[in-house]
C-alpha positions as CSV (number, residue, x, y, z in Angstrom):
1,X,0.0,0.0,0.0
2,X,1.4,3.4,-1.0
3,X,0.4,6.5,0.9
4,X,0.7,10.0,-0.3
5,X,2.2,12.2,2.4
6,X,1.5,15.5,0.5
7,X,-2.2,15.3,1.6
8,X,-2.6,15.8,5.4
9,X,-5.8,13.7,5.9
10,X,-7.1,11.1,3.5
11,X,-10.0,8.7,3.5
12,X,-10.4,6.2,0.7
13,X,-11.4,2.6,-0.1
14,X,-8.8,0.1,-1.2
15,X,-9.3,-3.6,-1.9
16,X,-7.3,-6.1,0.2
17,X,-4.4,-7.6,-1.8
18,X,-5.1,-11.1,-0.3
19,X,-8.9,-11.5,-0.2
20,X,-10.1,-8.6,-2.4
21,X,-12.5,-7.3,0.3
22,X,-12.8,-3.5,0.6
23,X,-11.0,-1.7,3.4
24,X,-11.5,1.9,4.4
25,X,-8.1,3.5,4.8
26,X,-7.6,6.7,6.9
27,X,-4.0,7.9,7.1
28,X,-3.1,11.3,8.7
29,X,0.2,13.1,8.2
30,X,1.9,16.0,9.9
31,X,5.0,17.6,8.3
32,X,5.2,14.7,5.8
33,X,5.3,12.1,8.6
34,X,2.6,9.5,9.2
35,X,1.1,10.2,12.7
36,X,-2.1,8.2,12.6
37,X,-3.4,5.3,10.5
38,X,-6.7,3.4,10.6
39,X,-7.9,0.6,8.4
40,X,-11.5,-0.6,8.8
41,X,-12.9,-3.7,7.1
42,X,-16.0,-2.8,5.2
43,X,-18.1,-5.9,5.6
44,X,-19.9,-7.0,2.4
């Protein structure tokens, strides 16, 4: 998974590379460094 540190807060859906189920990804950056990360399974 590649994260873009040029955007302070992001929220997007990405498919799991193993099982292809969708995951809600929420990274947060400060000064180009990752300070918070949350990944939530979207049950389908």
